[in-house]
N, C-alpha and C positions, 0 to 999 in steps of 0.2 A: 212639916211632913215626913213619916219613917218608910222609905220606900225600899224593896228586894230588889227591883227589877234595874240594870244599869242607866243611871244617871237620874233614878228618881230622887236623888238627895239634892240634885240642882233643882229641883221642881219650884220653889219655894224661892228662892233668888237670881235664878238665872237672868230674869229680865231685868233685873235690876242692876245686876254685872255687866249684862250685852246691851246695854240702852244707849252707848254710845254710837253703835254698831249701827249704821244709816246704809253707806255707800251701796251695800252688798244687796239691800232692797230694793234700790230704785234700779238697778242693774236687772235684777230676776225682774222689775216687775213691769220691766219694758221689755222684757224680752216676752213674758206673758202676752202682754195689749198688741205686741205684733201677731201674736198666732191666735189668740180668742180665746185658748182655753177647750175641753177642759186641761187642766196640770196636776201631774202628780209631782210632789216632793215627798221624797224620801230623807228622814230625817228630820223633822218638819220641829220638833222639841215644842214651844210652846205657842207654835204659831205665827212667830217673830215675820219670816215671810208670807206663809199661807194665805195671812189676815190681810198683809195689803192687796194681793191679788183678792183676794176676794171683795175688800170692799172696793175695787174695780170694776164688782158686777162681772167677774168673771171666777167659772167653776173651777175648785179646786178639790184634793184630794191630800189631806197630809195623814202620812205615817211613821210611826217615834216605837222607839224600842220600851220607852219608860210611858206606862201606863197615865201617870201622874202627870206627866209632861200633854200629854192627848188631853186628858181631863180639864187643862188648867185653858189648854185651846180650846175646847169645845165651851165653857164658859165666859172665855173672851168673844169668842164668836156670836154665844148669844145675845152680853153685854152691847157689844157692837149693833145687834139687828144685822147679822151676815149671815147667819146659820144657813139659809137657802141657798149660798152659794159656797159653803163648806160640808164636806167630809173629814172625819179622824179617827184613825185605825190606829189598835196597837199591834205592833208588827216592825218585825225584823227585818231590815231590807237585804238581807240575803234568803230569805223564805216565803215572804207575803206573797201573796198569790189573791193579786183583784180581778182578775178576770174578766180586762179591760183592756183597752190598748189606749194611748196618750198621746198626742201629737206633740209633747213636751214633757221631760223626766227634768227632775232640777235636783239636783242635795250642796244646798248651800252649808257657807259657814263651816267647810273641812271634814262634814260629817261621815264621807267617804273613809275619810282618815282614823276611822275606830275599826276599820279592819284591819286587825293587826296583825294578818298573814298575805303572802301574795296567794295561796287560794283563797283568803278567802275575801280577797279582794277578787280573785275572778267570778266568785262564786255572786258576789253582788252587782258587779255588773253586766254575770249573764241574765239576774234576774230581772236588773232595771232594764235592761234590751228587751225583754220578753213581755214589757210594758209599753216598751213604745208603738208607734205606728208606725206604719211605712211609710218613708219618707219624714217621720218625725225626730226629734233632737233629743239629745242626754247634755244636760247644761251644771257642771260643780268647778269648785273648786278646792282648791287645798294650797296646804302651805310652800310656799318656795323655800328649799331647802339650803340654805347660805351656810357655807363651811365655816365660817366667824362664828356663826351663832351655835355649828354642830361643836364647837370647840369650847365654849364655856365654862366658865367653873362651876361646878355642879353643886356645888355644896353653899354656894352665895345670894339669897332669895334677892331678885332685883325689881324697882321699882316699875309696875304694868302702867295705871293711871288712877286720876282721881275722877270719882263719879260723883256728881251732886246727887244727893234724896229730897225728892218732897216733901220734907219733914223736919221741922225744927232745923234746919241749919246742917245737918249731919251730912256727912260723906263715908262715902265707901271709897276705901284704901287700901289698891289689890296689888300684890306683890305676887313674884313668879321663883319656882325654881325649877331646874331640868334634870333631868338625870337621863344619859342616853345609851340607849345598846346600838353603836354602831351594827355590829355582828348582825340584827337581826332589824335595822332600822326603825325603833322604837324611841321613844320617849317617852318616859314616865314622868308625864308634869304633874307639878301640885301648885295651886293657888291658894294663898293666904289672904282672906279676905276680912278686912278691920272695917267695924263701922265706930265713925269718930266725930265727938260733937262739935261743936263752935269753939270750943275751948283747946283743943288739940287732945282731949279727954278718950284714949280706945276705950268704946262701950263695947264693945262683942271683940271676938274672932273665930274666923272660922274656917278650916283647912277644906277643903276638895282635890282628890286625886281624881287622876284618869289618866288613860296610853292614848297615845295616837301612834301611827308608822307614817314616816316619810316618804316620798317617793322621788323619782329624778325625772326631770322630766323626759329625757327618751323612755326611760325605764316604762313610763304612764302612756307614752305614746305606743307603744308595744304591745302594754296591754288591754288598753284599746283598740286596737287593730285586731291581737289577738281573739276577744270577745264579740265581734260582728261589729265595729264602731269604724268610721272615719272621722279624723280628725279634721275639723273644718277652720277652727282660730284656735289659738292658744295666745292669751293677751297677759301680761305684767299688774293688771291693774281692774278696776270694773268701771277703770274711763277707757278702757279700750288700749293703755300705753303698751309696750313690746315690755319682755322680761328685762329684770336687769338686777342685777347684786346686791342692789338698793331696794329692792321691792320684798313686800311680804307674802303676797298671792302669785297663785299661776291659776289663770281662767282657761276651764276647759270646754268648747264646742264643740259637739260633734255628731254626728248624724247616722244614723242605724244603715246600713249597706247590705 
């Protein structure tokens, strides 16, 4: 697929590259089960989290800026027989208007970090709040900005992980590169994705570039307060542990005030 919208170029490979990530799916699914729906996911991608919620027969609405991602999510919902429990829309989390309120709005897998300026972050949070019902919650996760990682060698690719493919003993070998802009708190990320056969021969290599903004804990707490939320809980992983320097994630649970 040749896409023209942000992240369209990810659509064909997204599910394979992130097939290893499941702990966050269970976390968001449990929150959805507790509330019962309907649920709004902003930045739903190909439906990795939304479809798990729909499979539990909870109504879910997914929004993504990539129409190709949305198309794949709809196709998978049809294939799984859960289209009656899911709706997917092309839209920007900063501006989409569904004219509906939800008891729970979620932004999994660091999708909020695609907001690259404090102003965009504020606009996105205010728009999320406009979709949260009175007494409802916003739950999302962000990258933990570890100071050691923020000073890594920008020029050296690092191994991320190997991901077995379900075909002919092939493996996805994923490498990463970071280019930090600490003045604006941005990371110009590059993933190098190799498809390797059983003999170790690289059959193809893809480069996927994207930019994210990292946000420190106290900064995010203030931003949420500024946008009309009360922070209820902050975790360091999807099992509810405290934040630590060894962690990779910060999970935010905030209520609309």
